[in-house]
C-alpha positions in Angstrom: 179.3 120.0 89.9 177.4 116.9 91.2 174.3 118.1 89.3 176.3 118.5 86.1 177.8 115.0 86.4 174.3 113.5 86.8 173.1 115.5 83.8 175.9 114.2 81.6 174.8 110.6 82.4 171.0 111.1 82.1 171.0 113.0 78.8 172.8 110.2 76.7 170.5 107.6 78.3 167.5 109.5 77.2 168.8 109.9 73.7 169.4 106.2 73.4 165.8 105.5 74.6 164.4 107.9 72.1 166.3 106.4 69.3 165.2 102.8 70.2 161.6 103.8 70.6 161.7 105.4 67.2 162.6 102.1 65.5 159.6 100.3 63.9 160.7 96.8 64.9 161.5 97.7 68.5 159.4 95.9 71.1 157.2 98.4 73.0 155.9 97.2 76.3 152.2 98.1 76.9 151.0 98.9 80.4 147.4 97.7 81.0 145.9 99.5 84.0 144.4 97.2 86.6 140.9 98.3 87.2 139.9 97.5 90.7 136.2 97.2 91.6 134.6 100.5 92.8 133.1 100.9 96.2 129.6 99.7 96.8 127.0 102.4 96.3 125.5 103.5 99.6 121.9 102.3 100.0 119.5 105.2 100.4 116.9 104.9 103.1 113.7 106.9 103.7 111.2 107.7 106.3 107.6 108.2 105.2 105.5 110.3 107.7 101.7 110.3 107.4 100.1 113.6 108.4 96.4 114.0 109.4 94.9 117.4 108.3 91.8 118.4 110.3 91.2 121.2 107.7 91.6 119.4 104.4 93.5 116.7 102.6 96.3 114.9 104.5 99.8 114.3 103.3 102.8 112.1 103.3 106.3 113.5 104.0 109.3 111.7 102.6 112.5 112.2 104.6 116.0 111.3 103.4 117.6 109.4 106.3 121.2 110.3 105.6 120.6 114.0 104.9 117.7 114.6 107.3 116.0 116.5 104.5 112.3 116.8 103.4 112.4 115.4 99.9 108.8 115.7 99.0 105.2 116.1 100.3 102.5 114.1 98.6 98.9 115.2 99.1 96.4 112.4 100.1 92.7 112.4 100.8 90.5 113.7 103.6 91.0 112.2 107.0 94.2 110.3 106.3 94.6 108.1 109.3 96.7 105.0 108.4 99.3 103.9 105.8 100.8 100.7 104.7 103.5 99.5 102.2 102.4 97.2 99.4 103.3 93.8 100.6 106.8 93.0 101.6 108.5 94.7 98.7 107.6 98.3 99.6 107.0 99.2 96.0 104.1 101.5 96.7 102.3 103.2 99.6 98.6 103.0 100.4 96.8 105.5 102.6 93.4 105.1 104.2 91.4 108.3 103.9 88.5 108.0 106.4 86.6 111.1 105.6 86.6 110.8 101.8 85.9 107.0 101.5 89.1 106.5 99.4 92.5 104.9 99.5 95.4 106.9 98.1 98.1 105.0 96.3 101.5 106.3 95.1 104.7 104.7 94.1 107.9 105.3 96.1 109.7 107.4 93.4 110.4 111.1 93.0 107.3 113.2 92.2 104.8 110.3 92.1 101.3 110.5 90.8 98.6 109.9 93.5 95.8 107.6 92.5 92.7 107.8 94.7 90.8 104.5 94.8 87.1 104.8 95.5 85.2 102.7 98.1 81.5 102.3 98.8 79.9 105.5 100.1 80.0 105.6 103.9 82.9 103.1 104.1 85.1 105.2 106.4 88.4 103.3 105.9 90.6 103.3 109.1 93.2 100.6 108.6 95.2 98.6 106.1 97.2 95.4 105.9 99.3 93.7 103.2 101.9 91.0 103.2 101.5 90.1 99.5 102.5 92.2 96.5 99.2 91.5 94.8 96.6 92.8 97.3 96.0 95.4 100.0 93.2 94.9 102.5 91.3 97.9 103.8 89.2 97.9 107.0 86.1 100.0 106.7 84.5 101.1 109.9 81.3 102.6 108.5 78.0 101.1 107.4 77.4 100.8 103.7 74.6 99.5 101.5 76.6 96.3 101.0 77.2 95.7 104.7 74.2 97.5 106.5 74.8 96.0 110.0 78.5 96.4 110.4 81.9 97.2 108.9 83.7 95.6 106.0 87.0 94.5 104.6 87.8 95.5 101.0 90.4 93.8 98.8 92.3 96.1 96.5 94.2 94.7 93.5 97.7 96.3 93.3 97.7 95.6 89.6 94.4 97.3 88.6 94.1 99.5 91.7 90.4 98.8 92.1 88.4 97.0 94.8 87.9 93.4 93.7 86.0 92.1 96.8 84.3 93.3 99.9 83.4 91.1 102.9 81.2 92.1 105.8 82.7 91.9 109.3 81.6 93.0 112.8 80.7 96.4 114.1 83.3 99.3 114.4 86.3 97.3 113.1 89.7 98.8 113.4 92.8 96.7 114.1 93.9 94.4 111.4 96.8 92.1 110.6 97.7 89.6 107.9 99.8 86.5 108.2 103.1 86.6 106.4 103.2 85.8 102.7 99.6 86.6 102.0 98.0 84.4 104.6 94.7 84.9 106.5 93.6 88.4 107.4 92.4 89.1 111.0 90.1 92.0 111.7 89.3 93.1 115.3 85.7 94.5 115.7 85.8 96.8 118.6 82.0 97.5 118.6 81.1 93.9 119.4 84.4 92.5 120.8 84.9 89.9 118.0 87.6 89.0 115.5 86.7 88.2 111.9 89.0 85.9 110.0 89.2 86.3 106.2 90.6 83.7 103.8 92.1 85.5 100.7 91.7 82.3 98.6 88.0 81.9 99.1 87.6 85.7 99.6 85.3 85.1 102.5 85.0 85.2 106.3 85.7 81.7 107.5 85.5 82.2 111.3 84.5 84.7 114.0 86.1 84.6 117.4 84.0 85.9 120.4 84.3 86.0 124.2 82.8 82.5 124.2 86.0 81.4 122.4 88.2 83.0 125.0 88.6 86.5 123.5 88.9 89.3 126.0 87.2 92.6 125.9 88.1 95.4 123.6 90.8 94.2 121.2 92.8 97.2 120.2 95.9 95.9 118.4 97.2 92.7 116.7 100.6 91.4 115.7 101.4 88.3 113.8 104.5 86.2 114.5 107.1 85.9 111.8 106.4 82.3 111.2 102.6 83.0 111.0 101.7 80.4 113.7 100.4 83.0 116.1 98.4 86.2 116.1 98.9 88.2 119.4 95.8 90.2 120.3 96.2 93.2 122.7 92.9 93.3 124.6 92.4 96.5 126.6 89.6 95.3 128.9 87.7 98.1 130.6 90.6 100.5 130.7 90.9 100.7 134.4 92.1 97.1 135.2 94.7 94.9 133.6 94.4 94.0 130.0 95.1 90.7 128.3 97.3 89.3 125.6 95.2 86.7 123.7 97.1 84.2 121.5 95.4 82.9 118.4 96.8 79.7 117.1 96.4 80.1 113.4 96.5 76.4 112.5 93.1 76.0 114.2 92.1 79.7 114.4 91.3 79.4 118.1 92.2 81.5 121.1 94.7 79.0 122.5 96.0 81.0 125.5 95.9 84.3 127.3 98.3 86.1 129.6 98.0 89.3 131.7 99.1 92.8 130.6 99.3 96.1 132.4 96.6 98.7 132.7 95.2 100.2 129.4 97.4 98.4 126.8 97.2 100.0 123.4 100.0 98.9 121.1 102.2 95.9 120.2 105.5 95.7 118.4 107.5 92.6 117.3 111.3 92.9 117.6 112.5 90.5 115.0 116.2 90.7 116.2 115.5 89.1 119.6 112.0 87.8 118.7 110.4 89.7 121.5 106.9 91.3 121.7 106.7 94.7 123.3 103.2 95.9 124.5 102.7 99.5 125.8 100.5 99.8 128.9 99.3 103.3 128.4 97.4 103.5 131.7 100.2 101.9 133.7 103.1 103.9 132.2 104.9 100.6 131.4 105.9 98.3 128.6 105.5 94.5 129.0 108.1 92.3 127.1 107.4 88.7 126.0 109.6 86.0 124.6 108.0 85.1 121.4 110.6 82.4 120.6 109.3 80.3 123.6 105.6 80.0 123.1 104.2 76.8 124.6 100.4 76.7 124.4 100.1 73.9 127.0 102.3 75.7 129.5 101.2 78.2 132.2 101.9 80.9 131.2 101.9 80.1 127.4 104.5 82.8 126.7 107.2 83.9 129.1 107.2 87.5 130.4 110.7 88.8 130.3 110.1 92.2 132.0 107.7 95.0 132.7 109.6 98.3 132.2 108.5 101.5 133.7 108.8 104.3 131.2 107.4 107.8 130.7 103.8 108.9 131.0 101.3 107.5 128.5 103.4 105.1 126.4 101.7 104.5 123.0 104.3 103.2 120.6 107.5 101.2 120.5 110.3 100.5 118.0 113.6 98.7 118.3 116.8 99.2 116.4 117.6 96.7 113.7 121.0 96.1 115.3 119.3 95.0 118.5 121.0 97.5 120.8 118.1 99.6 122.1 114.3 100.0 122.2 112.5 103.4 122.0 109.1 104.2 123.5 106.9 107.2 122.6 105.3 108.6 125.8 102.3 110.7 124.7 101.6 112.4 128.0 105.1 113.3 129.1 106.2 114.4 125.6 109.3 112.4 125.5 110.8 109.1 124.2 112.2 106.5 126.6 115.4 104.6 125.7 115.5 101.0 126.9 118.6 98.9 127.0 117.9 95.7 125.1 120.3 93.7 127.3 118.9 94.3 130.7 115.5 95.7 129.7 115.7 98.8 131.7 115.1 102.5 130.9 118.4 104.3 130.5 117.3 107.7 129.2 114.4 110.0 128.2 114.6 112.3 125.3 112.3 115.4 125.1 110.5 115.6 121.8 107.5 117.6 120.6 104.0 117.6 122.1 102.0 114.4 122.1 104.3 111.9 120.4 102.1 109.2 119.0 104.5 107.0 117.0 108.1 106.1 116.8 110.0 104.3 114.1 113.7 103.3 113.5 115.4 103.1 110.1 117.5 100.2 108.6 120.9 101.6 109.6 120.0 101.9 113.3 121.4 105.5 113.4 118.1 107.4 113.5 114.8 107.1 115.3 111.8 109.3 114.3 109.0 110.5 116.5 105.7 111.7 115.1 104.6 114.6 117.4 100.9 115.1 116.7 100.4 117.9 119.2 103.2 120.2 117.9 103.0 119.2 114.2 106.7 118.1 114.1 108.8 115.1 113.4 111.7 114.7 115.9 114.8 113.1 114.4 116.8 111.3 117.2 120.5 110.5 116.7 120.9 107.0 118.3 124.7 107.5 118.9 124.1 110.0 121.6 120.3 109.9 122.0 119.7 113.6 121.2 117.3 115.3 118.9 119.2 116.7 116.0 116.3 118.2 114.1 112.6 118.9 114.4 111.0 118.9 111.0 107.7 120.7 110.7 104.7 119.0 109.1 103.0 120.7 106.1 100.6 123.5 106.9 97.0 122.7 107.2 96.2 125.5 104.8 98.7 125.5 102.0 97.7 129.1 101.1 98.4 130.4 104.6 101.2 133.0 104.8 103.4 132.4 107.8 104.8 135.9 107.4 101.5 137.5 108.2 99.6 135.0 110.4 99.9 131.8 112.4 99.6 128.8 110.2 98.5 125.6 112.0 100.5 122.5 111.0 99.1 119.1 110.1 99.4 116.3 112.7 101.9 113.5 112.1 100.3 110.2 112.8 102.6 107.3 111.9 105.9 106.6 110.3 107.1 103.8 108.0 110.8 103.4 107.0 112.7 101.5 104.3 
């Protein structure tokens, strides 16, 4: 009965509304939907792994950070040993192909076309540097007809993708760094223990630093400060005693100070979150940490040492998370990655990875760290939330025609990783 009473009320009301809505002069309210702004699209990040192939052309593997998937493999030249983004905008990738005297270039889009840029015969390119979108600088370790007594530095125009200038440097050059925003280029010549300084404006070598200028023996790596005032040179020494960190003051291009390192240093990494410099002492199984924000060239020491951290065996590479929480160290002899707490600068964990990890890199969201394991031909993906390996991606086969169903197919050797 209650239902019937409600019905007798509702039906007349509906009839009245229908009648009123049918009248042409009746006001009809219009409901305009309020469109709220949609959510921000999630930024996609990628890891680019350079793979050396002892049996043919190398490759670059593109990994999607969020999905841990291998998106594509780009084939490069013979003896691919180093890669670098084009300047600061990361619009393209350049790869030094030591054994084919070329540099491979490809844009960072799906299914890119690879362009191989020819160098002088015998150039043997081994390293690259670029902090300007207009040029990429290639270190050539070989002797050519243009530079018959040493190596060279070639400038590649990113617009035309051709070599526009080549300058002669010292013997057996390797390490290279460019000041921010397209500044001077510094080339370490390991064959004669010198550093050649190249001015991109004059396109010439403007200075050469030697032991007489305070440079220590066997420079193996260089890092520029974010303000461009300093270039930090990791000098290995004789390999059995302590190395040195030489500080080049770029305003005068002189070795302004030096501090001690551990035994057999090999690599340097600048943590821009805390403005710290991490140097791996491969022979001493440690990492030395410096405070780059407090460089005083007239002080002794000129740069404060914050800690020397004992890690695994044979540390060769370091990366820090962009959020500043942790530092990760690749230990090439113990086949693991050390996790260092950024607050107290102590090792808190070791993560087993593949054989002979030679490079580690973090990605912009601080959720993943990648380890290039040259000995096992794999890339370990580390979840930073719990510091565990969630996946080991295989590198491409050395022989693309090898059938893994019928034979053992050797894998290429991951060398280095860049992320964006």
